[in-house]
All heavy atoms as a GROMACS GRO file, in nm:
protein
  525
    1LEU      N    1   8.664  10.489   9.069
    1LEU     CA    2   8.741  10.493   9.192
    1LEU      C    3   8.890  10.496   9.162
    1LEU      O    4   8.963  10.574   9.221
    1LEU     CB    5   8.704  10.374   9.280
    1LEU     CG    6   8.762  10.369   9.419
    1LEU    CD1    7   8.729  10.493   9.500
    1LEU    CD2    8   8.716  10.246   9.491
    2SER      N    9   8.935  10.411   9.071
    2SER     CA   10   9.077  10.411   9.040
    2SER      C   11   9.118  10.542   8.974
    2SER      O   12   9.228  10.591   8.997
    2SER     CB   13   9.117  10.292   8.953
    2SER     OG   14   9.051  10.296   8.828
    3GLY      N   15   9.028  10.601   8.895
    3GLY     CA   16   9.057  10.730   8.834
    3GLY      C   17   9.074  10.838   8.939
    3GLY      O   18   9.166  10.920   8.931
    4ALA      N   19   8.990  10.838   9.040
    4ALA     CA   20   9.001  10.935   9.148
    4ALA      C   21   9.130  10.914   9.226
    4ALA      O   22   9.199  11.009   9.262
    4ALA     CB   23   8.880  10.924   9.242
    5ALA      N   24   9.164  10.788   9.251
    5ALA     CA   25   9.287  10.759   9.324
    5ALA      C   26   9.408  10.808   9.245
    5ALA      O   27   9.502  10.863   9.303
    5ALA     CB   28   9.298  10.609   9.352
    6CYS      N   29   9.406  10.790   9.115
    6CYS     CA   30   9.517  10.838   9.031
    6CYS      C   31   9.523  10.991   9.034
    6CYS      O   32   9.632  11.049   9.044
    6CYS     CB   33   9.502  10.788   8.888
    6CYS     SG   34   9.540  10.613   8.868
    7ARG      N   35   9.408  11.057   9.025
    7ARG     CA   36   9.408  11.204   9.027
    7ARG      C   37   9.467  11.259   9.156
    7ARG      O   38   9.550  11.349   9.154
    7ARG     CB   39   9.265  11.257   9.009
    7ARG     CG   40   9.218  11.257   8.867
    7ARG     CD   41   9.090  11.336   8.849
    7ARG     NE   42   8.977  11.282   8.924
    7ARG     CZ   43   8.903  11.178   8.887
    7ARG    NH1   44   8.930  11.114   8.773
    7ARG    NH2   45   8.802  11.138   8.960
    8VAL      N   46   9.425  11.205   9.270
    8VAL     CA   47   9.471  11.264   9.396
    8VAL      C   48   9.614  11.226   9.432
    8VAL      O   49   9.679  11.296   9.509
    8VAL     CB   50   9.375  11.234   9.514
    8VAL    CG1   51   9.236  11.288   9.484
    8VAL    CG2   52   9.372  11.087   9.549
    9THR      N   53   9.663  11.115   9.377
    9THR     CA   54   9.802  11.075   9.405
    9THR      C   55   9.898  11.124   9.299
    9THR      O   56  10.019  11.123   9.320
    9THR     CB   57   9.816  10.922   9.415
    9THR    OG1   58   9.779  10.864   9.289
    9THR    CG2   59   9.732  10.865   9.528
   10GLY      N   60   9.846  11.162   9.183
   10GLY     CA   61   9.931  11.204   9.073
   10GLY      C   62   9.985  11.088   8.991
   10GLY      O   63  10.068  11.107   8.903
   11ALA      N   64   9.936  10.968   9.017
   11ALA     CA   65   9.979  10.850   8.941
   11ALA      C   66   9.922  10.857   8.800
   11ALA      O   67   9.809  10.900   8.780
   11ALA     CB   68   9.933  10.722   9.010
   12ALA      N   69  10.000  10.812   8.703
   12ALA     CA   70   9.955  10.812   8.564
   12ALA      C   71   9.848  10.706   8.542
   12ALA      O   72   9.758  10.724   8.461
   12ALA     CB   73  10.073  10.788   8.471
   13ALA      N   74   9.858  10.594   8.612
   13ALA     CA   75   9.763  10.484   8.596
   13ALA      C   76   9.767  10.394   8.718
   13ALA      O   77   9.867  10.390   8.790
   13ALA     CB   78   9.798  10.403   8.472
   14ALA      N   79   9.659  10.322   8.739
   14ALA     CA   80   9.656  10.222   8.846
   14ALA      C   81   9.743  10.104   8.803
   14ALA      O   82   9.757  10.075   8.684
   14ALA     CB   83   9.513  10.175   8.869
   15VAL      N   84   9.802  10.036   8.900
   15VAL     CA   85   9.887   9.921   8.870
   15VAL      C   86   9.845   9.802   8.957
   15VAL      O   87   9.793   9.820   9.067
   15VAL     CB   88  10.037   9.951   8.895
   15VAL    CG1   89  10.086  10.060   8.802
   15VAL    CG2   90  10.063   9.990   9.039
   16ASN      N   91   9.868   9.684   8.906
   16ASN     CA   92   9.848   9.562   8.983
   16ASN      C   93   9.974   9.536   9.064
   16ASN      O   94  10.084   9.569   9.020
   16ASN     CB   95   9.820   9.444   8.892
   16ASN     CG   96   9.685   9.456   8.824
   16ASN    OD1   97   9.591   9.507   8.881
   16ASN    ND2   98   9.679   9.411   8.701
   17VAL      N   99   9.957   9.474   9.179
   17VAL     CA  100  10.071   9.444   9.265
   17VAL      C  101  10.078   9.293   9.291
   17VAL      O  102   9.976   9.226   9.288
   17VAL     CB  103  10.062   9.522   9.398
   17VAL    CG1  104  10.076   9.671   9.374
   17VAL    CG2  105   9.932   9.492   9.470
   18PRO      N  106  10.197   9.242   9.317
   18PRO     CA  107  10.214   9.097   9.332
   18PRO      C  108  10.196   9.047   9.476
   18PRO      O  109  10.260   8.951   9.516
   18PRO     CB  110  10.358   9.076   9.285
   18PRO     CG  111  10.428   9.200   9.329
   18PRO     CD  112  10.326   9.311   9.308
   19TYR      N  113  10.114   9.112   9.553
   19TYR     CA  114  10.087   9.065   9.689
   19TYR      C  115   9.938   9.067   9.713
   19TYR      O  116   9.862   9.131   9.641
   19TYR     CB  117  10.163   9.145   9.795
   19TYR     CG  118  10.153   9.294   9.780
   19TYR    CD1  119  10.047   9.365   9.833
   19TYR    CD2  120  10.251   9.366   9.714
   19TYR    CE1  121  10.038   9.503   9.821
   19TYR    CE2  122  10.244   9.503   9.701
   19TYR     CZ  123  10.137   9.570   9.754
   19TYR     OH  124  10.128   9.707   9.742
   20GLY      N  125   9.894   8.996   9.813
   20GLY     CA  126   9.752   8.978   9.835
   20GLY      C  127   9.692   9.073   9.936
   20GLY      O  128   9.759   9.122  10.027
   21THR      N  129   9.566   9.101   9.916
   21THR     CA  130   9.482   9.172  10.012
   21THR      C  131   9.344   9.107  10.006
   21THR      O  132   9.315   9.029   9.915
   21THR     CB  133   9.467   9.322   9.980
   21THR    OG1  134   9.373   9.337   9.873
   21THR    CG2  135   9.599   9.386   9.945
   22GLU      N  136   9.260   9.143  10.100
   22GLU     CA  137   9.123   9.091  10.095
   22GLU      C  138   9.038   9.163   9.990
   22GLU      O  139   8.923   9.128   9.967
   22GLU     CB  140   9.057   9.098  10.232
   22GLU     CG  141   9.044   9.236  10.291
   22GLU     CD  142   9.173   9.286  10.356
   22GLU    OE1  143   9.258   9.208  10.399
   22GLU    OE2  144   9.186   9.409  10.361
   23ALA      N  145   9.093   9.262   9.922
   23ALA     CA  146   9.017   9.336   9.820
   23ALA      C  147   8.966   9.244   9.710
   23ALA      O  148   8.861   9.269   9.652
   23ALA     CB  149   9.103   9.447   9.761
   24PHE      N  150   9.038   9.135   9.683
   24PHE     CA  151   8.995   9.044   9.577
   24PHE      C  152   8.859   8.982   9.607
   24PHE      O  153   8.784   8.945   9.517
   24PHE     CB  154   9.099   8.934   9.552
   24PHE     CG  155   9.096   8.822   9.652
   24PHE    CD1  156   9.021   8.709   9.627
   24PHE    CD2  157   9.167   8.832   9.771
   24PHE    CE1  158   9.018   8.606   9.720
   24PHE    CE2  159   9.164   8.730   9.864
   24PHE     CZ  160   9.089   8.616   9.839
   25ILE      N  161   8.824   8.972   9.734
   25ILE     CA  162   8.694   8.915   9.773
   25ILE      C  163   8.580   9.002   9.720
   25ILE      O  164   8.475   8.951   9.684
   25ILE     CB  165   8.684   8.904   9.927
   25ILE    CG1  166   8.789   8.804   9.978
   25ILE    CG2  167   8.544   8.865   9.970
   25ILE    CD1  168   8.804   8.804  10.129
   26TYR      N  169   8.603   9.132   9.712
   26TYR     CA  170   8.498   9.226   9.675
   26TYR      C  171   8.497   9.260   9.526
   26TYR      O  172   8.406   9.328   9.480
   26TYR     CB  173   8.515   9.354   9.756
   26TYR     CG  174   8.518   9.329   9.904
   26TYR    CD1  175   8.637   9.342   9.975
   26TYR    CD2  176   8.405   9.288   9.972
   26TYR    CE1  177   8.642   9.317  10.111
   26TYR    CE2  178   8.409   9.262  10.107
   26TYR     CZ  179   8.527   9.277  10.176
   26TYR     OH  180   8.531   9.251  10.310
   27GLN      N  181   8.594   9.214   9.450
   27GLN     CA  182   8.611   9.259   9.312
   27GLN      C  183   8.492   9.229   9.222
   27GLN      O  184   8.472   9.296   9.121
   27GLN     CB  185   8.739   9.203   9.253
   27GLN     CG  186   8.738   9.054   9.229
   27GLN     CD  187   8.871   9.002   9.181
   27GLN    OE1  188   8.957   9.078   9.140
   27GLN    NE2  189   8.889   8.871   9.187
   28HIS      N  190   8.413   9.130   9.255
   28HIS     CA  191   8.296   9.098   9.172
   28HIS      C  192   8.173   9.179   9.214
   28HIS      O  193   8.070   9.171   9.148
   28HIS     CB  194   8.265   8.948   9.179
   28HIS     CG  195   8.379   8.865   9.129
   28HIS    ND1  196   8.420   8.866   8.997
   28HIS    CD2  197   8.463   8.781   9.194
   28HIS    CE1  198   8.523   8.786   8.983
   28HIS    NE2  199   8.551   8.732   9.100
   29HIS      N  200   8.185   9.255   9.321
   29HIS     CA  201   8.072   9.331   9.373
   29HIS      C  202   8.090   9.481   9.361
   29HIS      O  203   7.994   9.555   9.358
   29HIS     CB  204   8.047   9.294   9.520
   29HIS     CG  205   8.030   9.147   9.540
   29HIS    ND1  206   7.917   9.079   9.502
   29HIS    CD2  207   8.115   9.054   9.591
   29HIS    CE1  208   7.931   8.950   9.529
   29HIS    NE2  209   8.050   8.932   9.584
   30LEU      N  210   8.215   9.525   9.358
   30LEU     CA  211   8.243   9.668   9.350
   30LEU      C  212   8.386   9.690   9.304
   30LEU      O  213   8.467   9.598   9.305
   30LEU     CB  214   8.220   9.737   9.486
   30LEU     CG  215   8.290   9.677   9.609
   30LEU    CD1  216   8.430   9.728   9.626
   30LEU    CD2  217   8.208   9.710   9.732
   31GLU      N  218   8.414   9.812   9.263
   31GLU     CA  219   8.551   9.845   9.225
   31GLU      C  220   8.630   9.869   9.353
   31GLU      O  221   8.587   9.945   9.439
   31GLU     CB  222   8.554   9.970   9.138
   31GLU     CG  223   8.693  10.004   9.090
   31GLU     CD  224   8.698  10.129   9.002
   31GLU    OE1  225   8.596  10.196   8.988
   31GLU    OE2  226   8.806  10.158   8.950
   32ALA      N  227   8.741   9.804   9.368
   32ALA     CA  228   8.823   9.817   9.487
   32ALA      C  229   8.960   9.874   9.451
   32ALA      O  230   9.018   9.839   9.348
   32ALA     CB  231   8.841   9.682   9.556
   33VAL      N  232   9.008   9.963   9.535
   33VAL     CA  233   9.141  10.020   9.520
   33VAL      C  234   9.213  10.000   9.652
   33VAL      O  235   9.159  10.031   9.758
   33VAL     CB  236   9.134  10.170   9.485
   33VAL    CG1  237   9.271  10.233   9.490
   33VAL    CG2  238   9.070  10.190   9.349
   34VAL      N  239   9.332   9.947   9.646
   34VAL     CA  240   9.416   9.932   9.765
   34VAL      C  241   9.515  10.046   9.762
   34VAL      O  242   9.594  10.058   9.669
   34VAL     CB  243   9.488   9.795   9.765
   34VAL    CG1  244   9.579   9.782   9.886
   34VAL    CG2  245   9.385   9.682   9.760
   35LEU      N  246   9.510  10.129   9.863
   35LEU     CA  247   9.588  10.252   9.864
   35LEU      C  248   9.630  10.282  10.006
   35LEU      O  249   9.547  10.290  10.096
   35LEU     CB  250   9.501  10.366   9.809
   35LEU     CG  251   9.558  10.506   9.811
   35LEU    CD1  252   9.674  10.518   9.714
   35LEU    CD2  253   9.449  10.605   9.775
   36GLY      N  254   9.760  10.296  10.027
   36GLY     CA  255   9.805  10.328  10.162
   36GLY      C  256   9.954  10.355  10.167
   36GLY      O  257  10.027  10.330  10.071
   37PRO      N  258   9.998  10.407  10.279
   37PRO     CA  259  10.139  10.442  10.295
   37PRO      C  260  10.224  10.319  10.324
   37PRO      O  261  10.174  10.214  10.359
   37PRO     CB  262  10.136  10.536  10.416
   37PRO     CG  263  10.024  10.483  10.499
   37PRO     CD  264   9.920  10.438  10.399
   38GLY      N  265  10.353  10.339  10.311
   38GLY     CA  266  10.448  10.235  10.349
   38GLY      C  267  10.503  10.159  10.230
   38GLY      O  268  10.466  10.183  10.115
   39ASN      N  269  10.589  10.067  10.262
   39ASN     CA  270  10.656   9.985  10.162
   39ASN      C  271  10.624   9.840  10.192
   39ASN      O  272  10.638   9.796  10.306
   39ASN     CB  273  10.808  10.010  10.170
   39ASN     CG  274  10.885   9.935  10.065
   39ASN    OD1  275  10.863   9.816  10.042
   39ASN    ND2  276  10.977  10.004  10.001
   40ILE      N  277  10.582   9.765  10.092
   40ILE     CA  278  10.544   9.626  10.114
   40ILE      C  279  10.659   9.544  10.174
   40ILE      O  280  10.635   9.449  10.248
   40ILE     CB  281  10.488   9.562   9.986
   40ILE    CG1  282  10.418   9.430  10.016
   40ILE    CG2  283  10.599   9.544   9.882
   40ILE    CD1  284  10.298   9.442  10.107
   41ALA      N  285  10.781   9.582  10.147
   41ALA     CA  286  10.896   9.508  10.202
   41ALA      C  287  10.904   9.521  10.354
   41ALA      O  288  10.965   9.438  10.420
   41ALA     CB  289  11.026   9.558  10.138
   42GLN      N  290  10.842   9.624  10.409
   42GLN     CA  291  10.845   9.644  10.554
   42GLN      C  292  10.713   9.606  10.621
   42GLN      O  293  10.701   9.610  10.742
   42GLN     CB  294  10.875   9.791  10.584
   42GLN     CG  295  11.012   9.832  10.538
   42GLN     CD  296  11.018   9.976  10.493
   42GLN    OE1  297  10.919  10.043  10.476
   42GLN    NE2  298  11.139  10.024  10.472
   43ALA      N  299  10.615   9.569  10.541
   43ALA     CA  300  10.482   9.538  10.595
   43ALA      C  301  10.478   9.399  10.657
   43ALA      O  302  10.536   9.305  10.603
   43ALA     CB  303  10.377   9.548  10.485
   44HIS      N  304  10.409   9.389  10.769
   44HIS     CA  305  10.383   9.261  10.833
   44HIS      C  306  10.510   9.184  10.866
   44HIS      O  307  10.519   9.063  10.849
   44HIS     CB  308  10.288   9.177  10.748
   44HIS     CG  309  10.168   9.254  10.702
   44HIS    ND1  310  10.077   9.309  10.790
   44HIS    CD2  311  10.128   9.291  10.578
   44HIS    CE1  312   9.985   9.373  10.722
   44HIS    NE2  313  10.013   9.365  10.593
   45THR      N  314  10.611   9.257  10.912
   45THR     CA  315  10.738   9.196  10.954
   45THR      C  316  10.762   9.233  11.100
   45THR      O  317  10.694   9.320  11.155
   45THR     CB  318  10.855   9.248  10.869
   45THR    OG1  319  10.870   9.388  10.892
   45THR    CG2  320  10.832   9.223  10.720
   46ALA      N  321  10.862   9.172  11.159
   46ALA     CA  322  10.893   9.202  11.299
   46ALA      C  323  10.931   9.349  11.316
   46ALA      O  324  10.901   9.409  11.418
   46ALA     CB  325  11.006   9.112  11.347
   47GLY      N  326  10.995   9.408  11.218
   47GLY     CA  327  11.036   9.548  11.228
   47GLY      C  328  10.948   9.643  11.148
   47GLY      O  329  10.994   9.747  11.104
   48GLU      N  330  10.822   9.606  11.130
   48GLU     CA  331  10.732   9.686  11.048
   48GLU      C  332  10.728   9.831  11.093
   48GLU      O  333  10.725   9.860  11.212
   48GLU     CB  334  10.591   9.627  11.056
   48GLU     CG  335  10.488   9.703  10.977
   48GLU     CD  336  10.351   9.636  10.982
   48GLU    OE1  337  10.326   9.556  11.073
   48GLU    OE2  338  10.270   9.665  10.894
   49PHE      N  339  10.731   9.922  10.994
   49PHE     CA  340  10.720  10.064  11.026
   49PHE      C  341  10.670  10.140  10.906
   49PHE      O  342  10.672  10.090  10.793
   49PHE     CB  343  10.855  10.122  11.070
   49PHE     CG  344  10.957  10.131  10.960
   49PHE    CD1  345  10.970  10.248  10.885
   49PHE    CD2  346  11.039  10.024  10.929
   49PHE    CE1  347  11.064  10.256  10.783
   49PHE    CE2  348  11.132  10.032  10.827
   49PHE     CZ  349  11.145  10.148  10.754
   50ILE      N  350  10.618  10.259  10.930
   50ILE     CA  351  10.580  10.353  10.824
   50ILE      C  352  10.646  10.485  10.858
   50ILE      O  353  10.636  10.534  10.970
   50ILE     CB  354  10.428  10.373  10.816
   50ILE    CG1  355  10.358  10.242  10.782
   50ILE    CG2  356  10.391  10.480  10.714
   50ILE    CD1  357  10.206  10.250  10.789
   51ASP      N  358  10.715  10.541  10.761
   51ASP     CA  359  10.778  10.671  10.779
   51ASP      C  360  10.669  10.776  10.807
   51ASP      O  361  10.564  10.776  10.742
   51ASP     CB  362  10.855  10.707  10.651
   51ASP     CG  363  10.925  10.839  10.663
   51ASP    OD1  364  11.030  10.844  10.731
   51ASP    OD2  365  10.874  10.939  10.607
   52VAL      N  366  10.693  10.862  10.902
   52VAL     CA  367  10.594  10.964  10.940
   52VAL      C  368  10.556  11.051  10.820
   52VAL      O  369  10.439  11.085  10.800
   52VAL     CB  370  10.645  11.051  11.058
   52VAL    CG1  371  10.552  11.168  11.084
   52VAL    CG2  372  10.662  10.966  11.183
   53GLY      N  373  10.652  11.085  10.736
   53GLY     CA  374  10.623  11.164  10.618
   53GLY      C  375  10.528  11.093  10.523
   53GLY      O  376  10.439  11.156  10.463
   54GLU      N  377  10.544  10.962  10.508
   54GLU     CA  378  10.453  10.884  10.424
   54GLU      C  379  10.313  10.881  10.484
   54GLU      O  380  10.213  10.888  10.412
   54GLU     CB  381  10.505  10.742  10.405
   54GLU     CG  382  10.629  10.734  10.318
   54GLU     CD  383  10.675  10.590  10.299
   54GLU    OE1  384  10.591  10.498  10.308
   54GLU    OE2  385  10.795  10.571  10.274
   55LEU      N  386  10.306  10.871  10.615
   55LEU     CA  387  10.176  10.871  10.682
   55LEU      C  388  10.107  11.006  10.666
   55LEU      O  389   9.987  11.013  10.635
   55LEU     CB  390  10.194  10.837  10.830
   55LEU     CG  391  10.067  10.817  10.911
   55LEU    CD1  392   9.979  10.709  10.852
   55LEU    CD2  393  10.103  10.785  11.056
   56GLU      N  394  10.182  11.114  10.679
   56GLU     CA  395  10.124  11.247  10.660
   56GLU      C  396  10.077  11.266  10.516
   56GLU      O  397   9.969  11.323  10.492
   56GLU     CB  398  10.226  11.354  10.698
   56GLU     CG  399  10.253  11.359  10.846
   56GLU     CD  400  10.371  11.446  10.885
   56GLU    OE1  401  10.456  11.479  10.798
   56GLU    OE2  402  10.380  11.480  11.004
   57ALA      N  403  10.153  11.217  10.420
   57ALA     CA  404  10.113  11.226  10.279
   57ALA      C  405   9.986  11.145  10.255
   57ALA      O  406   9.897  11.188  10.179
   57ALA     CB  407  10.226  11.178  10.188
   58ALA      N  408   9.974  11.030  10.318
   58ALA     CA  409   9.854  10.947  10.303
   58ALA      C  410   9.731  11.020  10.358
   58ALA      O  411   9.624  11.013  10.298
   58ALA     CB  412   9.872  10.813  10.374
   59VAL      N  413   9.746  11.089  10.468
   59VAL     CA  414   9.635  11.167  10.524
   59VAL      C  415   9.587  11.271  10.423
   59VAL      O  416   9.467  11.290  10.404
   59VAL     CB  417   9.674  11.233  10.658
   59VAL    CG1  418   9.569  11.332  10.704
   59VAL    CG2  419   9.696  11.126  10.765
   60GLU      N  420   9.680  11.334  10.354
   60GLU     CA  421   9.645  11.432  10.250
   60GLU      C  422   9.568  11.364  10.136
   60GLU      O  423   9.468  11.418  10.086
   60GLU     CB  424   9.770  11.501  10.196
   60GLU     CG  425   9.841  11.588  10.298
   60GLU     CD  426   9.759  11.708  10.340
   60GLU    OE1  427   9.691  11.768  10.255
   60GLU    OE2  428   9.764  11.741  10.460
   61VAL      N  429   9.614  11.248  10.094
   61VAL     CA  430   9.547  11.174   9.987
   61VAL      C  431   9.407  11.134  10.030
   61VAL      O  432   9.310  11.152   9.954
   61VAL     CB  433   9.630  11.050   9.946
   61VAL    CG1  434   9.549  10.956   9.857
   61VAL    CG2  435   9.758  11.093   9.875
   62TYR      N  436   9.392  11.082  10.150
   62TYR     CA  437   9.260  11.041  10.197
   62TYR      C  438   9.167  11.162  10.206
   62TYR      O  439   9.049  11.154  10.171
   62TYR     CB  440   9.269  10.971  10.332
   62TYR     CG  441   9.352  10.845  10.331
   62TYR    CD1  442   9.423  10.807  10.443
   62TYR    CD2  443   9.361  10.764  10.219
   62TYR    CE1  444   9.500  10.691  10.444
   62TYR    CE2  445   9.437  10.649  10.218
   62TYR     CZ  446   9.506  10.612  10.332
   62TYR     OH  447   9.582  10.500  10.332
   63GLY      N  448   9.220  11.274  10.251
   63GLY     CA  449   9.140  11.397  10.257
   63GLY      C  450   9.094  11.440  10.119
   63GLY      O  451   8.980  11.481  10.100
   64ALA      N  452   9.183  11.430  10.020
   64ALA     CA  453   9.148  11.467   9.884
   64ALA      C  454   9.041  11.373   9.828
   64ALA      O  455   8.951  11.416   9.756
   64ALA     CB  456   9.273  11.467   9.795
   65LEU      N  457   9.049  11.245   9.860
   65LEU     CA  458   8.946  11.151   9.816
   65LEU      C  459   8.812  11.182   9.882
   65LEU      O  460   8.708  11.178   9.817
   65LEU     CB  461   8.988  11.007   9.846
   65LEU     CG  462   9.095  10.949   9.755
   65LEU    CD1  463   9.144  10.815   9.810
   65LEU    CD2  464   9.041  10.931   9.614
   66ILE      N  465   8.814  11.214  10.009
   66ILE     CA  466   8.691  11.254  10.077
   66ILE      C  467   8.632  11.378  10.011
   66ILE      O  468   8.511  11.383   9.984
   66ILE     CB  469   8.718  11.278  10.227
   66ILE    CG1  470   8.746  11.144  10.296
   66ILE    CG2  471   8.598  11.350  10.293
   66ILE    CD1  472   8.802  11.157  10.436
   67ASP      N  473   8.716  11.475   9.982
   67ASP     CA  474   8.669  11.596   9.914
   67ASP      C  475   8.606  11.562   9.779
   67ASP      O  476   8.502  11.616   9.742
   67ASP     CB  477   8.782  11.696   9.893
   67ASP     CG  478   8.827  11.763  10.022
   67ASP    OD1  479   8.754  11.756  10.123
   67ASP    OD2  480   8.937  11.822  10.020
   68GLU      N  481   8.669  11.471   9.707
   68GLU     CA  482   8.620  11.436   9.573
   68GLU      C  483   8.484  11.365   9.579
   68GLU      O  484   8.396  11.392   9.500
   68GLU     CB  485   8.721  11.349   9.499
   68GLU     CG  486   8.672  11.309   9.364
   68GLU     CD  487   8.780  11.300   9.259
   68GLU    OE1  488   8.891  11.351   9.278
   68GLU    OE2  489   8.750  11.241   9.155
   69PHE      N  490   8.469  11.276   9.673
   69PHE     CA  491   8.347  11.196   9.678
   69PHE      C  492   8.237  11.250   9.768
   69PHE      O  493   8.121  11.216   9.752
   69PHE     CB  494   8.380  11.052   9.720
   69PHE     CG  495   8.449  10.974   9.613
   69PHE    CD1  496   8.585  10.950   9.620
   69PHE    CD2  497   8.380  10.930   9.502
   69PHE    CE1  498   8.651  10.880   9.520
   69PHE    CE2  499   8.445  10.859   9.401
   69PHE     CZ  500   8.580  10.834   9.412
   70CYS      N  501   8.275  11.334   9.863
   70CYS     CA  502   8.178  11.380   9.961
   70CYS      C  503   8.152  11.530   9.958
   70CYS      O  504   8.085  11.582  10.047
   70CYS     CB  505   8.222  11.339  10.102
   70CYS     SG  506   8.245  11.162  10.120
   71ALA      N  507   8.206  11.600   9.860
   71ALA     CA  508   8.187  11.745   9.853
   71ALA      C  509   8.039  11.777   9.836
   71ALA      O  510   7.968  11.711   9.763
   71ALA     CB  511   8.268  11.802   9.737
   72ALA      N  512   7.997  11.879   9.907
   72ALA     CA  513   7.856  11.923   9.897
   72ALA      C  514   7.834  11.979   9.756
   72ALA      O  515   7.918  12.048   9.701
   72ALA     CB  516   7.828  12.028  10.002
   73GLU      N  517   7.719  11.946   9.704
   73GLU     CA  518   7.688  11.994   9.569
   73GLU      C  519   7.606  12.121   9.576
   73GLU      O  520   7.532  12.149   9.661
   73GLU     CB  521   7.611  11.886   9.492
   73GLU     CG  522   7.700  11.766   9.469
   73GLU     CD  523   7.629  11.658   9.388
   73GLU    OE1  524   7.528  11.687   9.323
   73GLU    OE2  525   7.676  11.547   9.394
   0.00000   0.00000   0.00000
């Protein structure tokens, strides 16, 4: 999963981040990847926002992941 996420985003490698998500709950049961648009500095604040361009780019990434995992054989 992390390899696919790196391929579709162009990232050289997956990285750990210093903030929490509920993904840690599932880590002993499956491989989890936290992937989404925005900047953590703006997340969950009174002025929270996501740039429209970042949201559009995320849609492309999610589409590419769907293509990778759900393509008809």
